Residue frames relative to the residue before (quaternion, step in Angstrom):
aa qw qx qy qz dx dy dz
X 1.0000 0.0000 0.0000 0.0000 0.00 0.00 0.00
X 0.6916 0.5040 -0.3288 0.3994 3.62 0.75 -0.80
X 0.6215 0.5388 -0.3156 0.4731 3.45 1.15 -0.80
X 0.6673 0.4926 -0.3175 0.4597 3.62 0.93 -0.86
X 0.6295 0.5106 -0.3500 0.4696 3.61 1.03 -0.69
X 0.6542 0.5057 -0.3303 0.4551 3.62 0.92 -0.84
X 0.6316 0.5273 -0.3333 0.4604 3.60 1.06 -0.78
X 0.6524 0.5379 -0.2944 0.4454 3.52 0.96 -0.88
X 0.6475 0.5087 -0.3039 0.4792 3.48 1.02 -0.90
X 0.6545 0.5142 -0.3179 0.4541 3.57 0.92 -0.86
X 0.6498 0.5008 -0.3081 0.4818 3.58 0.98 -0.79
X 0.6615 0.4990 -0.3209 0.4588 3.55 0.96 -0.86
X 0.6617 0.4867 -0.3271 0.4672 3.58 0.89 -0.92
X 0.6485 0.4970 -0.3465 0.4608 3.69 0.91 -0.71
X 0.6278 0.5373 -0.3227 0.4617 3.60 0.96 -0.84
X 0.6658 0.5328 -0.2639 0.4508 3.50 0.89 -0.96
X 0.6485 0.5161 -0.2907 0.4781 3.48 1.02 -1.03
X 0.6475 0.5395 -0.3027 0.4450 3.56 0.98 -1.03
X 0.6564 0.5404 -0.2739 0.4496 3.57 1.06 -1.12
X 0.6951 0.4487 -0.2919 0.4799 3.58 1.04 -0.70
X 0.6527 0.5284 -0.3195 0.4389 3.61 1.09 -0.68
X 0.6271 0.5906 -0.3478 0.3701 3.59 0.95 -0.79
X 0.6633 0.4634 -0.3273 0.4879 3.66 0.89 -0.81
X 0.6366 0.5269 -0.3516 0.4399 3.62 0.95 -0.73
X 0.6621 0.5208 -0.3126 0.4390 3.49 0.98 -0.89
X 0.6459 0.5298 -0.2992 0.4610 3.52 1.09 -0.88
X 0.6588 0.4968 -0.2882 0.4860 3.60 1.07 -0.83
X 0.7550 0.4019 -0.2398 0.4592 3.59 0.99 -0.65
X 0.4403 0.7353 -0.4513 0.2487 3.54 1.22 -0.03
X 0.6051 0.5597 -0.3468 0.4476 3.58 1.13 -0.66
X 0.7190 0.4104 -0.3151 0.4640 3.65 0.66 -0.82
X 0.6263 0.5466 -0.3367 0.4423 3.51 1.07 -0.80
X 0.6489 0.5057 -0.3223 0.4683 3.59 1.02 -0.80
X 0.6599 0.5015 -0.3134 0.4635 3.57 0.90 -0.74
X 0.6378 0.5158 -0.3317 0.4660 3.53 1.03 -0.73
X 0.6904 0.4692 -0.3038 0.4592 3.61 0.91 -0.85
X 0.6536 0.5373 -0.3156 0.4296 3.57 1.17 -0.47
X 0.4967 0.6570 -0.4260 0.3745 3.51 1.33 -0.19
X 0.6231 -0.6046 0.3553 0.3464 3.59 -1.03 0.82
X 0.5977 0.5777 -0.3173 0.4565 3.60 1.22 -0.73
X 0.6939 0.4548 -0.2539 0.4973 3.52 0.91 -1.04
X 0.6140 0.5049 -0.3780 0.4745 3.69 0.96 -0.68
X 0.6601 0.5217 -0.3235 0.4329 3.66 0.88 -0.84
X 0.6278 0.5816 -0.2656 0.4439 3.44 1.21 -0.97
X 0.6635 0.5021 -0.2776 0.4802 3.47 0.97 -1.18
X 0.6476 0.5696 -0.3242 0.3886 3.56 0.85 -1.01
X 0.6956 0.4813 -0.2488 0.4718 3.51 0.93 -1.11
X 0.6374 0.5409 -0.3151 0.4493 3.50 0.96 -1.00
X 0.7054 0.4527 -0.2923 0.4604 3.61 0.64 -1.09
X 0.6399 0.5204 -0.3519 0.4426 3.67 0.88 -0.86
X 0.6731 0.5043 -0.3311 0.4278 3.67 0.72 -0.94
X 0.6956 0.5172 -0.2671 0.4210 3.49 0.95 -1.20
X 0.6721 0.5256 -0.2864 0.4359 3.46 0.94 -1.02
X 0.6497 0.5219 -0.3009 0.4637 3.58 0.97 -1.04
X 0.7578 0.4367 -0.2241 0.4299 3.67 0.75 -1.11
X 0.5879 0.6562 -0.3805 0.2809 3.57 0.98 -0.72
X 0.6495 0.5280 -0.3295 0.4368 3.61 0.92 -0.73
X 0.6281 0.5083 -0.3069 0.5029 3.54 1.00 -0.89
X 0.6325 0.5408 -0.3441 0.4347 3.61 0.82 -0.87
X 0.6977 0.4584 -0.2812 0.4732 3.60 0.74 -1.19
X 0.6761 0.5192 -0.3053 0.4243 3.61 0.79 -0.98
X 0.6467 0.5098 -0.2959 0.4841 3.62 1.08 -0.78
X 0.6505 0.5452 -0.3004 0.4352 3.54 0.99 -0.88
X 0.6904 0.4731 -0.2780 0.4714 3.52 0.98 -1.00
X 0.6460 0.5216 -0.3084 0.4643 3.59 1.02 -0.78
X 0.6081 0.5550 -0.3047 0.4789 3.53 1.19 -0.72
X 0.6797 0.4857 -0.2690 0.4793 3.56 0.96 -0.89
X 0.6391 0.5211 -0.3418 0.4507 3.57 1.05 -0.72
X 0.6704 0.4842 -0.2955 0.4783 3.55 1.00 -0.87
X 0.6595 0.5234 -0.3274 0.4289 3.61 0.91 -0.89
X 0.7170 0.4856 -0.2187 0.4498 3.56 1.10 -0.84
X 0.7940 0.3745 -0.1295 0.4611 3.48 0.92 -1.13
X 0.6697 0.4254 -0.3030 0.5280 3.60 1.16 -0.63
X 0.3483 -0.7314 0.5369 0.2355 3.66 -0.71 1.02
X 0.5687 -0.6149 0.4110 0.3598 3.62 -1.05 0.70
X 0.6475 0.5248 -0.3816 0.3997 3.65 0.94 -0.77
X 0.4635 0.6739 -0.4645 0.3397 3.67 1.14 -0.19
X 0.6949 0.4968 -0.2554 0.4528 3.48 1.01 -1.11
X 0.6456 0.5088 -0.3470 0.4515 3.61 0.94 -0.80
X 0.6705 0.5005 -0.3075 0.4531 3.65 1.06 -0.67
X 0.6763 0.5164 -0.2685 0.4515 3.53 1.19 -0.78
X 0.6647 0.5066 -0.3100 0.4532 3.60 1.07 -0.49
X 0.5560 -0.5871 0.4639 0.3619 3.60 -1.20 0.77
X 0.5866 -0.5754 0.4517 0.3475 3.58 -1.31 0.52
X 0.6655 0.4967 -0.3090 0.4636 3.67 0.91 -0.80
X 0.4470 -0.7040 0.4677 0.2930 3.69 -0.65 1.02
X 0.6489 0.5365 -0.3542 0.4070 3.62 0.91 -0.69
X 0.6878 0.4237 -0.2863 0.5152 3.51 1.14 -0.71
X 0.6190 0.5774 -0.3606 0.3916 3.62 0.99 -0.63
X 0.5852 0.6103 -0.3654 0.3894 3.65 1.15 -0.74
X 0.7073 0.4323 -0.3017 0.4710 3.72 0.65 -0.88
X 0.6189 0.5199 -0.3653 0.4618 3.63 1.06 -0.83
X 0.6627 0.5071 -0.3224 0.4470 3.63 0.82 -0.91
X 0.6480 0.5086 -0.3088 0.4755 3.59 1.07 -0.85
X 0.6630 0.4663 -0.3277 0.4854 3.62 0.90 -0.62
X 0.5752 0.5646 -0.4106 0.4264 3.64 1.08 -0.51
X 0.6113 0.5781 -0.3549 0.4076 3.54 0.99 -0.43
X 0.6097 0.5224 -0.3330 0.4945 3.50 1.33 -0.43
X 0.7092 0.4206 -0.2755 0.4941 3.68 1.09 -0.30
X 0.7517 0.3531 -0.2226 0.5106 3.67 0.95 -0.62
X 0.3390 -0.7377 0.5420 0.2172 3.61 -0.62 1.06
X 0.2512 0.7553 -0.5777 0.1810 3.53 -1.04 0.63
X 0.3154 -0.7331 0.5636 0.2131 3.61 -1.05 0.84
X 0.7709 -0.3809 0.2792 0.4274 3.55 -1.42 0.06
X 0.6636 0.5252 -0.3041 0.4374 3.49 1.04 -1.03
X 0.6897 0.4781 -0.2683 0.4731 3.60 1.09 -0.55
X 0.6504 0.5697 -0.3128 0.3931 3.57 1.06 -0.76
X 0.6223 0.5358 -0.3589 0.4437 3.59 0.99 -0.60
X 0.6880 0.4355 -0.3076 0.4922 3.73 0.71 -0.88
X 0.6187 0.5376 -0.3499 0.4535 3.69 0.97 -0.71
X 0.6577 0.4746 -0.3430 0.4738 3.59 0.88 -0.83
X 0.6275 0.5337 -0.3497 0.4463 3.60 0.95 -0.79
X 0.6478 0.4980 -0.3107 0.4856 3.63 1.00 -0.75
X 0.6035 0.5507 -0.3514 0.4573 3.56 0.98 -0.67
X 0.6856 0.4693 -0.2987 0.4696 3.61 0.87 -0.98
X 0.6334 0.5395 -0.3362 0.4413 3.57 0.97 -0.73
X 0.6937 0.4292 -0.2508 0.5213 3.56 1.12 -0.64
X 0.7019 -0.5294 0.2882 0.3793 3.68 0.97 0.37
X 0.4758 0.6574 -0.4631 0.3563 3.60 1.18 0.01
X 0.5449 -0.6353 0.4280 0.3410 3.63 -0.88 0.92
X 0.5357 -0.6319 0.4079 0.3839 3.69 -0.85 0.70
X 0.5943 0.5798 -0.3808 0.4070 3.62 0.90 -0.64
X 0.6918 0.4302 -0.2856 0.5047 3.66 0.96 -0.87
X 0.6368 0.5167 -0.3523 0.4511 3.66 0.95 -0.69
X 0.6763 0.4651 -0.3231 0.4710 3.64 0.94 -0.65
X 0.5806 0.5495 -0.3866 0.4599 3.59 1.06 -0.52
X 0.6872 0.4808 -0.2878 0.4623 3.53 0.92 -0.86
X 0.5679 0.6116 -0.3446 0.4297 3.52 1.18 -0.71
X 0.7336 0.4337 -0.1998 0.4836 3.48 0.99 -1.03
X 0.7276 0.4670 -0.2683 0.4249 3.56 0.88 -0.85
X 0.6000 0.6335 -0.3531 0.3376 3.54 1.02 -0.82
X 0.7590 0.3583 -0.2275 0.4937 3.56 0.85 -0.90
X 0.6626 0.5549 -0.2884 0.4122 3.59 1.33 -0.34
X 0.8366 0.1794 -0.0264 0.5169 3.57 0.99 -0.77
X 0.3940 0.7244 -0.4906 0.2816 3.54 1.21 0.43
X 0.7140 -0.4969 0.2732 0.4107 3.61 -1.25 0.54
X 0.6554 0.5079 -0.3576 0.4297 3.66 0.87 -0.72
X 0.6236 0.5370 -0.3206 0.4690 3.61 1.06 -0.87
X 0.7026 0.4738 -0.2901 0.4447 3.57 0.77 -0.95
X 0.6476 0.5089 -0.3122 0.4735 3.51 1.04 -0.82
X 0.6050 0.5166 -0.3415 0.5005 3.70 1.03 -0.68
X 0.6637 0.5249 -0.3279 0.4201 3.55 0.88 -0.79
X 0.6418 0.5226 -0.2847 0.4836 3.50 1.09 -0.94
X 0.6517 0.4983 -0.3291 0.4677 3.63 1.05 -0.61
X 0.6848 0.5033 -0.2612 0.4577 3.46 0.99 -0.97
X 0.7788 0.2219 -0.1516 0.5668 3.59 1.11 -0.60
X 0.0566 -0.8385 0.5410 0.0327 3.63 0.48 1.11
X 0.8209 0.2093 -0.2084 0.4887 3.44 -1.06 0.91
X 0.6739 0.4444 -0.2952 0.5111 3.61 1.22 0.32
X 0.0372 -0.8285 0.5587 0.0094 3.67 0.56 1.07
X 0.5705 0.6071 -0.3913 0.3909 3.62 1.03 -0.48
X 0.5906 0.5512 -0.3768 0.4531 3.57 1.13 -0.52
X 0.6538 0.5061 -0.3154 0.4658 3.57 0.97 -0.93
X 0.6715 0.5002 -0.2969 0.4591 3.52 0.79 -0.85
X 0.6851 0.4928 -0.2893 0.4518 3.55 1.00 -0.78
X 0.6192 0.5255 -0.3279 0.4827 3.51 1.24 -0.59
X 0.6649 0.4933 -0.3189 0.4614 3.53 0.97 -0.77
X 0.6731 0.5046 -0.2990 0.4504 3.59 0.89 -0.86
X 0.6746 0.4874 -0.2795 0.4788 3.59 0.89 -0.99
X 0.6693 0.5204 -0.3098 0.4304 3.58 0.90 -0.88
X 0.6757 0.4769 -0.2670 0.4947 3.51 1.01 -0.97
X 0.6204 0.5111 -0.3604 0.4734 3.72 0.92 -0.70
X 0.6582 0.5226 -0.3122 0.4429 3.63 0.86 -1.01
X 0.6703 0.4867 -0.2957 0.4758 3.60 0.79 -1.11
X 0.6843 0.4722 -0.3046 0.4647 3.70 0.75 -0.75
X 0.6620 0.5265 -0.3010 0.4404 3.42 0.89 -0.88
X 0.6574 0.5172 -0.2869 0.4669 3.53 1.12 -0.75
X 0.6125 0.5540 -0.3010 0.4768 3.48 1.25 -0.86
X 0.6813 0.4680 -0.2819 0.4872 3.59 0.86 -0.99
X 0.6399 0.5404 -0.3306 0.4351 3.56 1.00 -0.85
X 0.6771 0.4529 -0.3041 0.4939 3.59 0.97 -0.78
X 0.6069 0.5252 -0.3955 0.4466 3.59 0.90 -0.56
X 0.6879 0.4940 -0.2559 0.4661 3.64 1.01 -0.88
X 0.8384 0.2123 -0.0676 0.4975 3.54 0.67 -1.08
X 0.5357 0.6603 -0.4066 0.3342 3.62 1.07 -0.42
X 0.2081 -0.7663 0.6014 0.0881 3.52 -1.18 0.70
X 0.5917 -0.6312 0.3838 0.3228 3.53 -1.04 0.88
X 0.6875 0.4961 -0.2753 0.4532 3.56 1.04 -0.74
X 0.5580 0.5729 -0.3807 0.4642 3.62 1.30 -0.09
X 0.7583 0.3581 -0.1844 0.5126 3.60 1.14 -0.52
X 0.1772 -0.7662 0.6072 0.1134 3.56 -0.72 0.89
X 0.2984 -0.7779 0.5160 0.1991 3.67 -0.24 1.17
X 0.5137 -0.6283 0.4984 0.3051 3.55 -1.07 0.89
X 0.1831 -0.7991 0.5634 0.1026 3.57 -0.99 0.78
X 0.7055 0.4638 -0.2339 0.4821 3.64 1.21 -0.46
X 0.3524 -0.7470 0.5110 0.2380 3.60 -0.65 1.02
X 0.4907 -0.6516 0.4808 0.3216 3.57 -1.17 0.54
X 0.8237 0.2288 -0.1567 0.4946 3.58 -1.15 0.49
X 0.2039 0.8058 -0.5388 0.1371 3.59 1.12 0.53
X 0.8542 0.2126 -0.1554 0.4483 3.56 -1.05 0.79
X 0.5932 0.5782 -0.3387 0.4462 3.54 1.33 0.09
X 0.4106 -0.6618 0.5377 0.3229 3.58 -1.10 0.44
X 0.7348 -0.4604 0.2773 0.4137 3.46 -1.33 0.30
X 0.6509 0.5272 -0.3222 0.4412 3.56 0.98 -0.93
X 0.6885 0.4810 -0.2919 0.4576 3.59 0.91 -0.92
X 0.6534 0.4931 -0.3286 0.4711 3.55 1.05 -0.76
X 0.5828 0.5833 -0.3510 0.4437 3.63 1.03 -0.71
X 0.7626 0.3829 -0.2070 0.4786 3.53 0.58 -1.20
X 0.5484 0.5926 -0.3673 0.4618 3.56 1.13 -0.48
X 0.6985 0.4591 -0.2662 0.4800 3.58 0.94 -1.06
X 0.6254 0.5326 -0.3419 0.4564 3.56 0.98 -0.83
X 0.6727 0.4966 -0.3115 0.4513 3.62 0.74 -1.04
X 0.6804 0.5115 -0.3058 0.4266 3.55 0.81 -0.96
X 0.7078 0.4706 -0.2452 0.4664 3.55 0.82 -1.09
X 0.6456 0.4965 -0.3424 0.4684 3.68 0.95 -0.81
X 0.6772 0.4810 -0.3177 0.4572 3.69 0.84 -0.88
X 0.7024 0.4409 -0.3092 0.4654 3.63 0.87 -0.82
X 0.6939 0.4728 -0.2911 0.4585 3.57 0.74 -1.11
X 0.6739 0.5084 -0.3156 0.4334 3.57 0.87 -0.93
X 0.6396 0.5052 -0.3712 0.4449 3.56 0.97 -0.65
X 0.6737 0.4991 -0.3004 0.4547 3.53 1.01 -0.82
X 0.5771 0.5687 -0.3552 0.4662 3.54 1.20 -0.56
X 0.7002 0.4718 -0.2993 0.4444 3.60 0.90 -0.83
X 0.5891 0.5545 -0.3464 0.4749 3.52 1.27 -0.62
X 0.6687 0.5256 -0.2908 0.4383 3.50 0.96 -1.05
X 0.6603 0.5166 -0.2815 0.4668 3.53 0.96 -1.00
X 0.6529 0.4640 -0.3370 0.4948 3.62 1.00 -0.80
X 0.6243 0.5020 -0.3817 0.4610 3.74 0.89 -0.73
X 0.6837 0.4759 -0.3358 0.4396 3.67 0.72 -0.83
X 0.6279 0.4892 -0.3678 0.4809 3.63 0.98 -0.74
X 0.6389 0.5224 -0.3506 0.4426 3.71 0.87 -0.81
X 0.6215 0.5330 -0.3362 0.4654 3.62 0.90 -0.80
X 0.7068 0.4510 -0.2770 0.4693 3.57 0.84 -0.99
X 0.7840 0.4192 -0.1885 0.4173 3.64 0.77 -0.97
X 0.7816 0.3593 -0.1365 0.4912 3.49 1.03 -0.99
X 0.6932 0.4481 -0.3208 0.4645 3.62 0.69 -0.92
X 0.5163 -0.6456 0.4534 0.3332 3.60 -0.89 0.80
X 0.5615 -0.6326 0.4272 0.3195 3.47 -1.04 0.76
X 0.5815 0.5788 -0.3626 0.4421 3.54 1.13 -0.56
X 0.6495 0.5465 -0.3248 0.4171 3.54 0.94 -0.79
X 0.6570 0.4921 -0.2733 0.5015 3.47 0.97 -1.13
X 0.6747 0.4802 -0.3333 0.4507 3.65 0.82 -0.80
X 0.5999 0.5495 -0.3652 0.4526 3.64 1.05 -0.66
X 0.6901 0.4842 -0.2759 0.4617 3.54 0.84 -1.02
X 0.6923 0.4808 -0.2429 0.4802 3.49 1.08 -1.02
X 0.6261 0.5564 -0.3471 0.4218 3.67 1.07 -0.61
X 0.6926 0.3844 -0.2783 0.5432 3.61 1.24 -0.34
X 0.3595 -0.7684 0.4528 0.2746 3.69 -0.24 1.03
X 0.6329 0.4986 -0.3486 0.4787 3.70 0.91 -0.61
X 0.6707 0.5169 -0.2850 0.4492 3.58 0.86 -0.92
X 0.6541 0.5143 -0.2496 0.4953 3.49 0.96 -1.02
X 0.6868 0.4500 -0.3181 0.4740 3.67 0.75 -0.85
X 0.6477 0.5060 -0.3310 0.4635 3.67 0.91 -0.80
X 0.6197 0.5632 -0.3270 0.4381 3.53 0.91 -0.94
X 0.7493 0.3995 -0.2539 0.4631 3.56 0.60 -1.08
X 0.6166 0.5435 -0.3733 0.4302 3.59 1.02 -0.67
X 0.6501 0.4841 -0.3062 0.4992 3.60 1.03 -0.90
X 0.6196 0.5584 -0.3484 0.4276 3.60 0.99 -0.74
X 0.6426 0.5333 -0.3176 0.4491 3.50 1.01 -0.96
X 0.6867 0.4988 -0.3053 0.4319 3.58 0.95 -0.65
X 0.6465 0.4765 -0.3010 0.5143 3.57 1.18 -0.71
X 0.6982 0.4863 -0.3268 0.4113 3.70 0.69 -0.86
X 0.0889 -0.8417 0.5206 0.1120 3.59 1.09 -0.78
X 0.1363 0.8045 -0.5512 0.1742 3.54 0.81 1.21
X 0.5319 -0.6090 0.4743 0.3481 3.54 -1.11 0.52
X 0.5398 -0.6763 0.3829 0.3234 3.58 -0.89 0.85
X 0.6251 0.5384 -0.3676 0.4293 3.49 1.20 -0.36
X 0.7054 0.4023 -0.2323 0.5354 3.64 1.27 -0.22
X 0.5539 0.6760 -0.4096 0.2616 3.66 0.92 -0.65
X 0.6087 0.5936 -0.3647 0.3797 3.56 1.05 -0.61
X 0.6382 0.5201 -0.3170 0.4708 3.55 1.11 -0.71
X 0.6296 0.4835 -0.3475 0.4990 3.66 1.07 -0.58
X 0.6425 0.5152 -0.3364 0.4567 3.65 0.96 -0.74
X 0.6705 0.5092 -0.3233 0.4320 3.54 0.93 -0.79
X 0.6316 0.5132 -0.3485 0.4650 3.63 1.20 -0.44
X 0.6173 0.5273 -0.3748 0.4476 3.74 1.20 -0.30
X 0.0561 -0.8868 0.4584 0.0164 3.60 0.67 1.08
X 0.6385 0.5471 -0.3741 0.3913 3.63 0.99 -0.52
X 0.6762 0.5051 -0.3267 0.4252 3.51 1.09 -0.35
X 0.5843 -0.6310 0.4202 0.2897 3.49 -1.25 0.55
X 0.6689 -0.5253 0.3109 0.4244 3.63 -1.09 0.32
X 0.6603 0.5014 -0.3549 0.4321 3.60 0.83 -0.68
X 0.6517 0.4886 -0.3469 0.4650 3.55 1.04 -0.72
X 0.6240 0.4997 -0.3583 0.4824 3.64 1.03 -0.58
X 0.6188 0.5157 -0.3585 0.4718 3.67 1.00 -0.60
X 0.6233 0.5111 -0.3615 0.4686 3.60 0.96 -0.68
X 0.6302 0.5299 -0.3370 0.4566 3.59 1.00 -0.73
X 0.6850 0.4893 -0.2705 0.4672 3.56 0.96 -0.95
X 0.6940 0.4734 -0.2972 0.4538 3.61 0.95 -0.77
X 0.6675 0.5168 -0.2916 0.4498 3.63 0.86 -1.03
X 0.6330 0.6209 -0.3250 0.3288 3.58 0.79 -1.24
X 0.7577 0.3839 -0.2393 0.4703 3.66 0.69 -1.13
X 0.7193 0.4756 -0.2537 0.4383 3.62 1.21 -0.28
X 0.7772 0.0865 -0.0179 0.6231 3.53 1.18 -0.73
X 0.3572 0.6754 -0.6118 0.2047 3.55 -0.79 1.12
X 0.7652 -0.4575 0.2314 0.3894 3.48 -1.27 0.33
X 0.6724 0.5078 -0.2796 0.4602 3.44 1.12 -0.82
X 0.6441 0.5209 -0.3104 0.4663 3.44 1.06 -0.75
X 0.6352 0.5234 -0.3244 0.4662 3.60 1.00 -0.80
X 0.6604 0.4944 -0.3179 0.4674 3.58 1.05 -0.66
X 0.6344 0.5060 -0.3149 0.4922 3.59 1.08 -0.83
X 0.6823 0.4606 -0.3342 0.4589 3.61 0.79 -0.81
X 0.6150 0.5275 -0.3557 0.4658 3.66 0.95 -0.65
X 0.6836 0.4903 -0.3065 0.4452 3.59 0.90 -0.75
X 0.7576 0.4086 -0.2122 0.4627 3.56 0.94 -0.93
X 0.8058 0.2427 -0.1120 0.5284 3.63 0.92 -0.89
X 0.6492 -0.5277 0.3410 0.4287 3.69 1.14 0.04
X 0.5933 -0.5985 0.4324 0.3205 3.63 -1.15 0.62
X 0.6258 0.5493 -0.3423 0.4353 3.52 1.03 -0.80
X 0.6467 0.5169 -0.3256 0.4567 3.56 1.04 -0.86
X 0.7018 0.4758 -0.2809 0.4496 3.57 0.78 -1.02
X 0.6144 0.5369 -0.3499 0.4603 3.65 1.08 -0.62
X 0.7224 0.3796 -0.2605 0.5159 3.66 1.04 -0.46
X 0.6910 0.5086 -0.2898 0.4240 3.56 0.85 -0.92
X 0.6820 0.5022 -0.3217 0.4233 3.68 0.79 -0.88
X 0.6808 0.4696 -0.3121 0.4675 3.70 0.74 -0.73
X 0.6653 0.4854 -0.3319 0.4600 3.52 0.94 -0.82
X 0.6199 0.5583 -0.3076 0.4576 3.61 1.04 -0.83
X 0.6361 0.5258 -0.3255 0.4614 3.59 1.01 -0.87
X 0.7010 0.4713 -0.2960 0.4460 3.59 0.84 -0.99
X 0.6407 0.5281 -0.3072 0.4650 3.59 1.08 -0.77
X 0.6598 0.5196 -0.2934 0.4567 3.52 0.95 -0.95
X 0.6632 0.4812 -0.3091 0.4827 3.59 0.91 -0.80
X 0.6431 0.5322 -0.3187 0.4490 3.53 0.94 -0.87
X 0.6956 0.4665 -0.2915 0.4621 3.60 0.90 -0.96
X 0.6092 0.5353 -0.3536 0.4661 3.62 1.16 -0.65
X 0.6650 0.4939 -0.3283 0.4540 3.67 0.90 -0.75
X 0.6830 0.4916 -0.2845 0.4593 3.53 0.87 -0.95
X 0.6487 0.5144 -0.2907 0.4797 3.60 1.06 -0.81
X 0.6977 0.4867 -0.2698 0.4511 3.54 0.97 -0.98
X 0.6236 0.5317 -0.3584 0.4471 3.58 1.10 -0.55
X 0.6979 0.4561 -0.2597 0.4873 3.64 1.23 -0.56
X 0.8132 0.3128 -0.1427 0.4696 3.59 0.78 -1.00
X 0.7492 0.4022 -0.2068 0.4839 3.61 1.05 -0.56
C-alpha cells in the first residue's frame, strides 16, 4: 500500500508540474520565438547542430567498439603481448592504442586492469594516453573533419604517440611507487558479458554524449557570441592561440571521437594551435583528472595531469613545426 501511495503521489506531482509548465510555455512562446529568430541565435544553432550531427556517429561507434574490446578481450592478453623490459614495453603499449579503439572513459579502467595483471605502470600509462588519442576511430574522424588535410591526421598520430611514450618513459624514470595507488577492484565484477557490455555502452554514451553537447555548445558560442576581433587577437599570436586552445581542451572535456569536429569549427586559429587542442584533449581534461584521482589516487593525478599537459603541448608544437 505504501508503495502504491508513493507512486500515486509521484504521478500527481508530475502531472501538477506539467500542468503548471504548459501555460508558462504557451505564454513564453512569443519571446522564445523572437529570440530564436535573432541572427546570433540562428548562427549559434547552425554551428551547434552541425558539430553535433557530424560527431555523433563517430562517438557511438567508438563507444560500442570500446565496450566490445573491454568485455571480450581478456586483460592478461596485453600482459603477455608486451615485452618484459619496461623501456621496450612503453612504445609497444603506445602503439597498441593505434590498433584498439577506446575513449578516455574506457582507457582509465583498462589501464588499471593492465596494472592488476602485472603490466608495468609505465606501459599501462602509455596505453592510457595513446588509446583515446590515436585510435582508428579518432583518426578517421579527424580525416572527415579536416577534408583535404591529411597532414593534420599524420600530425595528430605522431604527436599523440610521442606524448604517450614520453610520459611512459618519464614515469619509468621519475615515478615513485607511493605516488600511485594501484587499483584493486575489477570492473563489472559479478556481471555477465552482456550486462557488462551494455553497462559500458550506457555509461560511456551518457558521459561522452553530455560532454559532446557541452563542447558543441561552447564552439557555437565562440563562433556566434565572442567578437571576431577577440578570436583573431588570440589566434594572431601563435603562443597565445596555442595556450588558449590547449586550456580550452582541458575545460571542455570533449570525447576524442568528436573533438576533431569542434576543432575544425575554430577557423581563426592556426593548424598548430588546433593540433594542441587535439593532442591535449584526449590526455588531460577535467573528467580524466577526476577518474584518475578516483582510481589511482589524488597524489597521482596532481602530478600526472600537469606533466602530461606540458608534454602534450610540447609534442604538438614540435610536430606542428615539422608536419604542418
